[in-house]
N, C-alpha and C positions, 0 to 999 in steps of 0.2 A: 365782662366777658366780650361783648361786641366791640367794645373800645380797644381792647388788646388785640383783636383779630384785625380791626382796621388799622391799627398802627403798625402791626405786622405786615399786613398787606402793602402799606405804603412803603416800608422799609425794603421789601422785597422788589416792589416795582422800581423803587430808587437804584437799587443794585443792578437790576436788569437793564435799566436805561443807561447807566453809567458803563456797564460792559459794552453794550451795543455802540454807544456813541465814541467809546475810546478807539475802536476799531475803524471808524468812519474818519477820524482826525488824524491827519498824516503828522509824523514827528517833526518833520521840516516842511515848511510851505514849498509848493512846487516853484522853481525858478531859482532858488537860494542853495548854494552850495558852501560848505565850510570844512575845514579840516584843522586839526590841532597840530601847530607848528612846534610848540614847546611847553612842557608841563613840568613843575617842580614843586616840591614841599617847602613851606616857608619855615625855615629853622627856628626863627624867633616867635612865630605864632603856631603852637602846636595845633594839629588839626585842619590848618588852613593850607591852601595851595594857591599857586599862580599859574594860569593857563593862557597861552597866546593862540589865537586862532586867525586863519586867513580865511576870509570869505568874499564870494563873488556875488553881486546883486545885480540884476538887470535894471536898466533905467525905470524910474517910477515904481519900484518894488517897495512893499510895506510889510514889515513884520507885524504879526498880531501882537496886542499888548501882552507883555509878560513881565515878571520881576525876578530879580535875584535876591532871595532873602538871605541875609547874612554874608552878602558879596558886594562887590564893587565892579563896575565895568567902566573901562577906559576905552575910547575909540580913536583910532588914528586912520584918517581917511587918506589914501594914496592917489586916488584919482576920482574926479567927481565931487559930490558933495552929500551930506548927510543931515537930515533934519529930525530932531526929536520933538515929540509933542504929547 
């Protein structure tokens, strides 16, 4: 019984921490702007799409580490340089 209460308490605490922290983290880091330029479904790959974005980053800007599960990212830099690491 004590173990069940302990596990339930941990679960509730985790949910509470997750809800609070999600409000503190911005959807986009400050100093970064992006907009969708073109979006289309890929006819030969059902459920897949191609999205083209235009983004402006200030000098020295770094995106937080992130992943694109089940997707690919291609980058074309029009001015300046970009380093991935």
